[in-house]
Structure formats: structure tokens, C-alpha cells
C-alpha positions as CSV (number, residue, x, y, z in Angstrom):
1,M,-40.6,19.1,-47.8
2,A,-43.5,21.3,-48.7
3,R,-46.9,20.1,-47.8
4,D,-49.3,19.0,-50.4
5,E,-52.1,21.3,-51.7
6,P,-55.4,21.1,-49.8
7,G,-57.7,18.4,-51.1
8,R,-54.7,16.5,-52.8
9,D,-54.3,12.8,-52.0
10,P,-51.5,12.1,-49.5
11,E,-48.2,10.2,-51.0
12,A,-48.8,6.7,-50.2
13,W,-46.1,4.1,-48.9
14,D,-46.3,0.6,-48.0
15,L,-44.0,1.3,-45.0
16,V,-42.8,4.5,-43.5
17,V,-40.0,4.3,-40.9
18,V,-39.5,7.3,-38.7
19,G,-35.8,7.6,-37.8
20,A,-33.0,6.2,-39.6
21,G,-30.7,5.1,-37.0
22,P,-29.9,1.5,-36.4
23,A,-33.4,0.4,-35.6
24,G,-34.9,2.4,-38.5
25,A,-32.5,1.3,-41.1
26,A,-32.7,-2.3,-39.8
27,A,-36.7,-2.1,-40.1
28,A,-36.3,-1.0,-43.8
29,L,-33.8,-3.9,-44.3
30,G,-36.0,-6.4,-42.6
31,A,-39.0,-5.5,-44.7
32,L,-37.2,-5.5,-48.1
33,A,-35.3,-8.8,-47.5
34,A,-38.8,-10.2,-47.2
35,E,-40.6,-8.3,-49.8
36,P,-38.2,-6.6,-52.1
37,G,-41.1,-4.9,-53.9
38,L,-42.2,-3.0,-51.1
39,R,-42.4,0.9,-51.1
40,V,-40.4,1.8,-47.9
41,L,-39.8,5.5,-46.9
42,L,-37.2,6.2,-44.4
43,L,-37.4,9.6,-42.7
44,D,-35.0,11.2,-40.6
45,R,-34.4,14.8,-39.1
46,A,-30.4,14.6,-39.8
47,D,-28.4,14.2,-42.8
48,F,-26.0,11.0,-42.8
49,P,-23.4,10.7,-41.7
50,R,-24.2,12.2,-38.2
51,D,-22.8,11.7,-34.8
52,K,-24.6,10.3,-31.5
53,C,-23.7,9.9,-28.2
54,C,-23.0,5.8,-27.8
55,G,-20.4,3.5,-26.6
56,D,-20.0,2.6,-30.3
57,G,-19.7,-1.2,-29.2
58,I,-20.8,-3.6,-31.8
59,A,-21.6,-6.9,-30.3
60,P,-21.4,-10.2,-32.4
61,H,-25.0,-10.6,-31.9
62,V,-25.7,-7.4,-34.0
63,L,-23.8,-8.8,-36.9
64,D,-25.7,-12.1,-36.4
65,V,-29.0,-10.3,-37.2
66,L,-27.6,-8.1,-39.9
67,R,-26.1,-10.9,-41.9
68,T,-29.7,-12.3,-42.2
69,V,-30.8,-9.1,-44.1
70,G,-27.3,-8.8,-46.0
71,A,-25.7,-6.1,-44.0
72,G,-23.1,-8.0,-42.2
73,H,-20.5,-5.9,-43.7
74,V,-20.9,-2.7,-41.7
75,V,-17.9,-3.3,-39.5
76,D,-15.4,-4.0,-42.4
77,G,-12.2,-2.3,-42.1
78,W,-12.5,-2.0,-38.2
79,T,-10.4,-4.0,-35.6
80,P,-12.0,-6.6,-33.4
81,L,-11.6,-6.6,-29.9
82,E,-11.1,-9.8,-27.9
83,Q,-10.3,-8.7,-24.2
84,L,-12.6,-7.3,-21.8
85,E,-11.6,-5.8,-18.4
86,L,-14.1,-5.5,-15.5
87,S,-13.3,-3.7,-12.2
88,R,-14.4,-1.9,-9.1
89,E,-12.0,-0.3,-6.6
90,D,-9.4,-3.1,-6.1
91,R,-11.1,-5.8,-7.7
92,S,-10.5,-6.8,-11.2
93,V,-10.8,-9.4,-14.0
94,T,-9.5,-9.4,-17.4
95,G,-10.5,-12.0,-20.0
96,R,-10.8,-13.0,-23.6
97,M,-14.5,-12.9,-24.7
98,A,-15.9,-15.9,-26.5
99,R,-16.7,-13.9,-29.7
100,P,-14.9,-10.3,-30.4
101,V,-16.7,-7.1,-30.6
102,W,-16.0,-4.2,-32.7
103,V,-15.9,-0.5,-31.9
104,V,-17.1,1.6,-34.7
105,P,-18.2,5.2,-34.5
106,R,-21.8,5.7,-35.0
107,E,-21.0,8.4,-37.9
108,V,-19.8,5.2,-39.6
109,F,-21.9,2.5,-38.4
110,D,-25.2,4.4,-39.0
111,A,-24.3,5.8,-42.2
112,R,-23.4,2.2,-43.6
113,L,-26.6,0.8,-42.4
114,V,-28.6,3.6,-44.3
115,E,-26.6,3.2,-47.3
116,A,-27.4,-0.8,-47.0
117,A,-31.0,0.2,-46.6
118,V,-31.0,2.4,-49.6
119,A,-29.3,-0.2,-51.8
120,A,-31.9,-2.5,-51.0
121,G,-34.5,-0.3,-52.3
122,A,-35.6,2.1,-49.3
123,V,-36.0,5.9,-50.1
124,L,-34.3,8.2,-47.6
125,R,-35.6,11.7,-47.0
126,R,-34.5,14.3,-44.6
127,H,-37.7,15.3,-42.6
128,R,-38.5,15.9,-39.2
129,V,-41.8,14.4,-38.3
130,R,-44.3,16.4,-36.2
131,T,-47.7,15.1,-36.4
132,L,-49.4,11.6,-36.8
133,A,-52.9,10.9,-37.4
134,A,-55.3,8.1,-38.2
135,H,-56.4,7.8,-41.6
136,A,-58.7,5.3,-43.3
137,G,-55.5,4.1,-45.3
138,G,-53.2,3.8,-42.3
139,T,-51.3,6.7,-40.7
140,L,-51.1,10.1,-42.0
141,V,-47.7,11.6,-41.4
142,D,-47.6,15.6,-41.2
143,D,-50.8,15.6,-43.5
144,H,-49.1,14.6,-46.8
145,L,-47.5,11.1,-46.2
146,L,-49.6,7.9,-45.8
147,A,-48.3,4.8,-44.3
148,R,-49.9,1.4,-44.5
149,V,-47.7,0.4,-41.7
150,L,-45.5,2.9,-39.7
151,V,-42.4,2.0,-37.5
152,G,-41.2,4.4,-34.9
153,A,-37.5,4.3,-34.5
154,D,-37.2,7.9,-33.6
155,G,-35.2,7.7,-30.4
156,A,-35.6,8.3,-26.7
157,H,-37.9,11.1,-27.3
158,S,-40.2,9.4,-30.0
159,V,-42.8,11.3,-31.6
160,V,-44.3,8.0,-32.5
161,R,-44.5,6.7,-29.0
162,T,-46.2,9.9,-27.8
163,H,-48.8,9.3,-30.5
164,L,-49.5,5.9,-29.4
165,G,-50.0,7.1,-25.9
166,E,-47.4,5.0,-24.6
167,P,-45.8,6.2,-21.4
168,N,-42.1,7.1,-21.5
169,A,-39.8,4.7,-20.0
170,G,-39.9,5.1,-16.2
171,R,-36.0,4.6,-15.5
172,R,-33.3,6.6,-17.3
173,A,-29.7,6.7,-17.3
174,L,-27.5,9.7,-18.4
175,A,-24.1,9.1,-20.1
176,L,-21.4,11.2,-21.5
177,R,-19.0,10.2,-24.4
178,G,-15.9,11.4,-26.1
179,Y,-12.9,10.2,-28.0
180,A,-9.2,10.3,-26.7
181,P,-6.1,8.9,-27.5
182,T,-5.7,5.2,-26.6
183,P,-2.8,4.6,-24.1
184,D,-0.9,1.7,-24.7
185,S,-2.1,-0.2,-21.4
186,R,-5.8,-0.1,-22.9
187,R,-4.9,-1.0,-26.5
188,G,-6.9,-3.9,-27.7
189,R,-9.5,-4.0,-25.0
190,Q,-12.8,-2.9,-23.7
191,V,-12.4,-1.4,-20.2
192,I,-15.3,-1.1,-17.7
193,R,-14.6,0.5,-14.4
194,Y,-17.7,0.7,-12.0
195,G,-18.3,3.9,-9.8
196,D,-19.7,4.4,-6.4
197,R,-22.0,7.4,-6.9
198,R,-25.7,6.0,-8.4
199,Q,-25.7,2.3,-8.7
200,P,-24.8,0.8,-10.9
201,S,-22.7,3.5,-12.7
202,Y,-19.5,2.9,-14.6
203,A,-17.0,4.6,-16.7
204,W,-15.6,2.9,-20.0
205,A,-12.7,3.1,-22.3
206,F,-13.2,1.2,-25.9
207,D,-10.3,1.0,-28.2
208,R,-11.3,1.7,-31.6
209,G,-8.2,0.4,-33.1
210,D,-7.1,3.3,-34.7
211,G,-5.3,5.3,-32.0
212,L,-8.4,6.7,-30.5
213,S,-10.7,5.3,-27.9
214,N,-14.7,5.7,-27.1
215,V,-14.5,6.9,-23.5
216,G,-17.4,7.9,-21.3
217,Y,-19.3,7.7,-18.1
218,G,-22.9,7.0,-17.2
219,E,-25.2,6.5,-14.3
220,F,-28.9,6.4,-13.4
221,V,-30.7,9.4,-13.0
222,D,-34.4,8.9,-12.0
223,D,-34.8,6.5,-9.2
224,H,-32.4,8.8,-7.1
225,A,-34.0,12.1,-7.8
226,G,-35.1,14.2,-4.7
227,P,-35.7,17.8,-3.4
228,D,-32.0,18.0,-2.5
229,D,-30.5,16.3,-5.4
230,E,-27.6,18.1,-6.9
231,G,-28.3,17.0,-10.4
232,V,-26.1,15.4,-13.0
233,T,-24.0,18.1,-15.0
234,R,-21.6,17.5,-17.8
235,A,-18.8,18.6,-15.3
236,I,-19.8,15.9,-12.8
237,L,-20.1,13.2,-15.5
238,L,-16.5,14.3,-16.7
239,E,-15.1,14.2,-13.2
240,Q,-16.3,10.8,-12.6
241,L,-14.8,9.6,-15.8
242,E,-11.5,11.0,-15.1
243,R,-11.6,9.8,-11.3
244,L,-12.5,6.3,-12.4
245,L,-10.1,6.2,-15.5
246,P,-7.4,8.7,-14.7
247,G,-6.0,10.3,-17.8
248,S,-9.0,9.1,-20.0
249,T,-10.3,12.9,-20.7
250,E,-6.9,14.2,-21.7
251,G,-7.1,15.2,-25.4
252,G,-10.7,14.3,-25.5
253,T,-13.0,15.7,-28.0
254,Q,-16.6,15.5,-29.4
255,W,-18.1,15.2,-26.0
256,R,-21.8,14.7,-26.1
257,A,-24.4,13.6,-23.5
258,H,-27.6,11.6,-23.8
259,H,-30.6,10.2,-21.9
260,L,-31.2,6.4,-22.1
261,P,-34.6,5.0,-21.6
262,L,-34.1,1.7,-19.9
263,S,-36.0,-1.5,-20.3
264,G,-38.2,-2.7,-17.5
265,W,-39.5,-6.1,-16.5
266,R,-42.2,-6.2,-19.2
267,W,-42.2,-4.9,-22.7
268,D,-45.3,-3.8,-24.5
269,Q,-46.5,-3.0,-28.1
270,P,-50.0,-1.5,-28.7
271,D,-52.4,-3.4,-31.3
272,G,-52.6,-1.7,-34.8
273,A,-50.5,-0.7,-37.6
274,V,-48.1,1.3,-35.7
275,L,-44.9,-0.4,-34.5
276,L,-41.9,0.8,-32.1
277,A,-38.3,-0.5,-32.2
278,G,-35.0,0.4,-30.5
279,D,-34.8,3.3,-28.1
280,A,-38.2,4.6,-29.1
281,A,-39.7,1.1,-27.7
282,G,-37.9,1.9,-24.5
283,L,-35.3,-1.0,-25.0
284,I,-31.9,-0.4,-23.6
285,N,-30.2,-2.9,-21.3
286,P,-30.8,-1.5,-17.7
287,M,-27.5,-3.3,-16.5
288,T,-25.2,-2.0,-19.1
289,G,-26.9,0.7,-21.2
290,E,-26.3,-1.2,-24.5
291,G,-28.9,-0.5,-27.0
292,I,-27.5,-1.2,-30.5
293,Y,-28.4,-5.1,-30.3
294,Y,-32.0,-4.5,-29.3
295,A,-32.3,-1.5,-32.0
296,V,-31.2,-3.8,-34.8
297,A,-32.9,-7.1,-33.7
298,T,-36.4,-5.3,-32.9
299,G,-35.9,-3.1,-36.2
300,V,-35.6,-6.2,-38.4
301,L,-38.5,-8.0,-36.4
302,A,-40.8,-4.8,-37.3
303,G,-39.7,-5.0,-40.8
304,R,-40.5,-8.5,-41.4
305,T,-43.6,-8.3,-39.4
306,A,-44.7,-5.5,-41.8
307,A,-43.8,-7.1,-44.9
308,R,-45.8,-10.2,-43.7
309,V,-49.1,-8.1,-42.7
310,L,-49.0,-6.2,-45.8
311,A,-48.6,-9.4,-48.0
312,A,-51.7,-10.7,-46.4
313,D,-53.4,-7.3,-46.5
314,E,-53.9,-7.1,-42.7
315,P,-52.0,-4.4,-41.6
316,E,-54.0,-3.8,-38.5
317,Q,-52.5,-7.2,-37.2
318,A,-48.9,-5.8,-37.0
319,G,-48.9,-4.7,-33.5
320,R,-50.1,-8.1,-32.2
321,A,-47.4,-9.8,-34.6
322,H,-44.8,-7.5,-33.4
323,R,-45.6,-7.7,-29.7
324,A,-45.4,-11.7,-29.9
325,A,-42.1,-11.7,-31.8
326,V,-40.3,-9.3,-29.7
327,R,-41.4,-10.9,-26.5
328,S,-40.4,-14.4,-28.0
329,L,-36.9,-13.2,-28.8
330,L,-36.4,-10.8,-25.5
331,G,-39.2,-11.4,-23.0
332,R,-37.2,-13.8,-20.7
333,H,-33.7,-11.8,-21.1
334,L,-35.6,-8.8,-20.1
335,H,-36.9,-10.2,-16.9
336,H,-33.3,-11.1,-16.1
337,T,-31.5,-7.8,-17.0
338,W,-34.2,-5.9,-14.8
339,L,-33.3,-8.2,-12.1
340,A,-29.4,-7.9,-12.4
341,S,-29.8,-4.1,-12.8
342,R,-31.5,-4.2,-9.2
343,L,-29.1,-6.5,-7.8
344,T,-26.2,-4.4,-8.9
345,R,-27.3,-1.5,-7.1
346,R,-25.4,-3.1,-4.1
347,P,-21.6,-2.7,-4.5
348,E,-21.0,-6.1,-3.1
349,V,-23.2,-7.8,-5.9
350,V,-20.8,-6.0,-8.3
351,D,-17.7,-7.4,-6.5
352,A,-19.4,-10.8,-6.5
353,G,-19.9,-10.8,-10.3
354,I,-16.3,-9.7,-10.7
355,G,-15.1,-12.4,-8.5
356,A,-17.0,-15.1,-10.1
357,A,-16.0,-14.0,-13.6
358,G,-12.6,-14.5,-12.4
359,R,-13.0,-18.0,-10.9
360,S,-15.3,-19.3,-13.7
361,R,-15.2,-19.0,-17.4
362,H,-18.8,-19.7,-17.6
363,A,-19.5,-16.9,-15.3
364,F,-17.4,-14.7,-17.4
365,D,-19.3,-15.4,-20.6
366,A,-22.6,-15.4,-19.1
367,L,-22.1,-11.9,-17.8
368,V,-21.0,-11.0,-21.5
369,E,-24.1,-12.4,-22.9
370,L,-26.4,-10.8,-20.3
371,G,-25.0,-7.2,-21.0
372,L,-24.3,-7.4,-24.7
373,G,-26.9,-9.9,-26.3
374,D,-30.0,-11.8,-25.1
375,G,-28.4,-13.9,-22.3
376,R,-29.9,-14.8,-19.0
377,I,-28.7,-15.3,-15.3
378,T,-28.0,-19.0,-15.5
379,P,-28.1,-21.5,-12.6
380,R,-24.3,-21.5,-12.4
381,L,-23.9,-17.8,-12.8
382,A,-26.4,-17.5,-9.8
383,A,-24.5,-20.1,-7.9
384,G,-21.2,-18.3,-8.4
385,L,-22.7,-15.0,-7.4
386,A,-23.9,-16.5,-4.1
387,T,-20.7,-18.3,-3.5
388,E,-18.6,-14.9,-3.8
389,L,-21.2,-13.2,-1.8
390,V,-20.8,-15.7,1.1
391,R,-17.1,-15.9,0.6
392,G,-16.8,-12.0,0.8
393,T,-15.2,-10.9,-2.4
394,R,-13.7,-7.5,-1.0
395,P,-10.1,-8.0,0.0
396,T,-8.8,-5.9,2.8
397,S,-7.1,-2.5,2.4
398,S,-3.6,-4.3,2.7
399,T,-4.4,-6.8,0.1
400,R,-3.0,-6.1,-3.4
401,P,-5.3,-5.4,-6.3
402,T,-6.4,-8.6,-7.8
403,T,-6.5,-9.2,-11.6
404,R,-7.7,-12.6,-12.7
405,T,-8.1,-14.4,-16.1
406,P,-11.2,-16.5,-15.9
407,R,-10.4,-19.9,-15.3
408,R,-11.9,-22.6,-17.8
């Protein structure tokens, strides 16, 4: 877009959302569901549909949120999955999840969310945001767009986060994803196999239901870096994926890698009329790398907050209100995922989790909630983990691999 002529008033919007991925589209939907007459502008540097490195798993929690803003249809036509398999070395558990998940390529999922936001009244423009500046009427975007409230949903390398002076998330993971034919042994299920390089690390294979699976491997990269660190290369990521899930790279295409800014113990949001959501807010589950639920949930909260403060003509209150809303929803959950990610650096804790999930339906369900939604380490889950640690979950080398269905 060409810049306005010198001296010309900037183009004014009630809400400008930088980034039109799940967090940004959800922010637009949240705002327009609350106040349909708002002038909402969605900016993204790419055209849609566009691909993005991701496991593509859409948890039921995501749809719970999207239904509240009229976008629960985004998984229509895709096959729900009910089976989840967790394993490490010769320990394994397979069970039916309490609620199904969907595996929808981001090319499809993100485009459908953007279409829903536009249908609700948002304006979508392709534009790469480079500069932000304070202005008497709000935030000036690239000298020619004026936002009374601005939402940063522009991903891990967020321009908006940098503008706010917020430090980047301290811990990061690196993941590689591709699409490969689904073998008969993995049809109808999500498969996660934990590795042994940088804990926690895992390979995955998620059946899309159309003959292909989303396959990938990810591991932490920051906490282990040192002067003799060999680094994490594409070749290493592919090697680990093939080692953990043999045959999963055969016929694979569309390989893409991506850094993930992982959530910490405490989440913050500065005061003022600029909000953060999703990856830009450093909200990715540090135990699993899942980020779509956080993106959609915090995006909708940001949109609703924007609508409320604009209606009250108090845009400067947006940051305080958004901070309170996100902490109310995710605060305790983030404490528990931070703790879980620390504990699962130890292989024996991963084994204990698999063992507890095989012995207890509650433990299986609690682990799914902790990894995919807003769950917590419940007392019963903690007791199950402690029992398994005392028992010693690793069988001897002569013991046959154990596969369990969680007991009720």
C-alpha cells in the first residue's frame, strides 16, 4: 500500500489487528461479535490460503471458543480423531480421548478463519507492518494507519511485541513438519513418540483422514545451547523423526521448520491500547508445543476487550483488562504446564506419565487436558505419577513392550 501524502490525516480504524493467523482472525471475530459496527482492519504480510509449520491438531477446546463467535464450522468436512498413542522406547499407551480432535492443514484452517472474520465485517489487507508509533489518537502503523486499539498477533518474531519493549520468550523449541502417506497402522489416531536428545522432545504422526498424515519432530533448543553445541539442523530433525517413527518420512513433502516461543511461569501484558495474543504473546504450551488453543482463546479475549473499552471510550484501559482476562483463563494452567515441562526433562517422569495413563482413565484424560487445553496437574494425576516413579515404570530389556488402554 502506498503511504499517504505528507500532512494528510492517517486512515482511522477502531481496531487494527497485525497478523491474520488464528490469533488475529479470532481477535477480529471476538470484537465484531461484541460490537458488529466496529471498524476492524486485519493486516497480514501473506495472501491466504498460506501454509505454516504446525502439527495441525485442532483440539475441541478451540471449537468451544470459536462457537462463541460464530466460527465453529472451520473443521467441517474433516475427519475427527478419537485415538491417541503415547510412547517412549518400550513403553506405550493407547486410549480413546474424552473428546475428538481434528487434524486440519493450516492452509485450510487459517483461510476459513479469515473468511469468517471478513464475513463478520473485518477488512483484510495484505501489508507487512514495519513501524509503530504512539499517536494522540492511538497507535500509528507505518505512518498512515491509525488504530484506537491495536492487537499484535504477528507470530514468534512479532513487530508489535518489539514495539512494546517486551522481551522475547526465554525458552524456545524448534520443530520440523511435513506431510506423508498414512500407513494402515496409524490410521485414525494421533501418535506421539518421545525422544532422548533434548528433553522433552518428540516425534508425531497425526492422521488427517484423507490418506495423509502431518508428521514431524521437535525439541528444545535454548536451554541446552553451549560453546560445543552442534546446533539443530534440518537433517538432524528429519533423522530423529525417522528414528522414532520409522517410515514416517517416506514420501514426505512440504517440509517446513519453525521456532516456537514457549510459555513461562508467568504471563504479562503491558498497560495501554496495544494488546498481544497467541505466539506474539509468547503463549505456546511448553510441554507439547501446542499453540492454536492459546492463539484462538487469547485472540477472542483481545477482541472482546477492545470492543468493551472502545464502547466506554477508554482504549487506554485495554492492556489492564486484557491482562486480567488472560490470567483468569490461563494463569494457573501456565504454572502447571511450566512445571510439567521441567519435570518431563527427566525420562523417568515421561515413563511415569505413560504408565499412569495406562493404569488410570483419569490420568490419561488429565494429561490430554494439560497438553491440549487449559488443564492442570490434578492431585490424582500427581499421585499416579508418584506411584509409577516409586514402582519403577521401565521394564527390563527382556520384557516385551507394553501397550495399554487406560482403565476406567
